[in-house]
C-alpha positions as CSV (number, residue, x, y, z in Angstrom):
1,M,3.1,-32.5,15.0
2,S,4.2,-31.4,11.6
3,L,2.5,-28.4,10.2
4,E,0.1,-28.9,7.3
5,S,0.6,-26.9,4.1
6,S,-2.6,-25.0,4.8
7,Q,-1.3,-23.9,8.2
8,I,2.0,-22.8,6.7
9,S,0.1,-20.8,4.1
10,E,-1.9,-19.1,6.8
11,F,1.3,-18.3,8.7
12,K,2.9,-17.0,5.5
13,E,-0.1,-14.7,4.9
14,T,0.0,-13.4,8.4
15,L,3.8,-12.8,8.2
16,L,3.5,-11.0,4.9
17,G,0.8,-8.7,6.4
18,E,2.9,-8.0,9.4
19,K,5.9,-7.3,7.2
20,A,3.9,-4.8,5.1
21,R,2.5,-3.2,8.3
22,L,5.9,-2.7,9.8
23,E,7.4,-1.3,6.6
24,G,4.5,1.2,6.5
25,E,5.0,2.2,10.1
26,L,8.7,2.7,9.5
27,A,8.1,4.7,6.3
28,R,6.1,7.3,8.4
29,F,9.2,8.7,10.0
30,A,12.2,6.9,8.4
31,K,13.6,6.4,4.9
32,P,14.8,3.1,3.5
33,T,18.7,2.9,3.3
34,G,18.8,0.6,0.3
35,V,19.6,-2.4,2.5
36,P,16.6,-4.6,2.9
37,G,14.9,-4.1,6.3
38,Q,17.1,-1.1,7.2
39,F,15.7,2.4,7.7
40,E,17.2,5.7,8.7
41,T,15.2,8.0,11.0
42,Q,14.9,11.6,9.7
43,M,15.1,14.7,11.9
44,E,12.2,17.0,11.3
45,N,13.1,20.7,10.8
46,L,10.5,22.6,12.8
47,G,12.3,25.9,13.2
48,D,15.3,27.7,14.4
49,D,14.3,28.7,18.0
50,S,15.7,26.7,20.9
51,D,12.2,25.4,22.0
52,E,11.6,24.1,18.5
53,S,15.1,22.5,18.4
54,A,14.5,20.8,21.7
55,S,11.3,19.4,20.3
56,E,13.0,18.2,17.2
57,V,15.7,16.4,19.2
58,E,13.1,14.8,21.5
59,G,11.1,13.5,18.5
60,Y,14.2,12.2,16.8
61,V,15.3,10.3,19.9
62,D,11.8,8.8,20.3
63,N,11.8,7.8,16.6
64,L,15.2,6.2,16.9
65,A,14.0,3.9,19.6
66,L,10.9,3.1,17.7
67,E,12.9,2.5,14.6
68,T,15.1,-0.1,16.4
69,T,12.1,-1.9,17.7
70,L,10.2,-2.0,14.4
71,E,13.4,-3.0,12.5
72,T,13.8,-5.9,14.9
73,Q,10.2,-7.0,14.4
74,L,10.6,-6.6,10.6
75,K,13.8,-8.8,10.6
76,D,11.9,-11.5,12.7
77,A,9.1,-11.5,10.2
78,T,11.4,-11.6,7.2
79,D,13.5,-14.4,8.7
80,A,10.3,-16.4,9.4
81,L,9.3,-16.0,5.8
82,Q,12.7,-17.2,4.7
83,R,12.3,-20.3,7.0
84,I,9.0,-21.0,5.3
85,E,10.8,-21.0,2.0
86,D,13.7,-23.1,3.4
87,G,11.3,-25.6,4.9
88,T,12.5,-25.0,8.4
89,F,9.6,-23.0,9.7
90,G,8.3,-24.2,13.1
91,V,11.6,-25.7,14.1
92,D,13.4,-24.5,17.2
93,E,16.7,-22.9,16.0
94,V,18.5,-24.1,19.1
95,T,17.2,-27.6,19.8
96,G,15.9,-28.6,16.4
97,E,12.6,-29.6,18.0
98,E,9.2,-28.5,16.7
99,I,7.7,-25.3,18.0
100,S,4.2,-25.8,19.3
101,L,1.3,-24.7,17.1
102,E,0.0,-22.5,20.0
103,R,3.4,-20.6,20.2
104,L,3.4,-20.1,16.4
105,K,-0.2,-18.8,16.5
106,A,0.8,-16.4,19.3
107,Y,4.0,-15.3,17.5
108,P,4.5,-16.6,14.0
109,A,8.1,-15.3,13.8
110,A,9.1,-17.4,16.8
111,R,12.6,-18.9,16.5
112,T,12.5,-21.1,19.6
113,A,10.0,-23.1,21.6
114,I,9.2,-21.8,25.1
């Protein structure tokens, strides 16, 4: 089963949308570092009292975890778009076998077959 060009175009469109969504999510609480796909979580400055400081730290820690997750998803989407450009999209990176259409529909950034 080789992917048809129309299917690849659909996956590309899906991945571009996902990439834009992830970048938007990251921009809500982090700033780009200048390195593609890398962001830096910013600590809010809510005030000077200890309760406000605790809240700032808690929010910062939560955002760091979210940043890591979103950056990983962004990298996966960006890498999948590169595989489309390279002509290797839909090929298992470990075995070299084709990834099933069902798997790609469920997760277009898949690197391996199940």
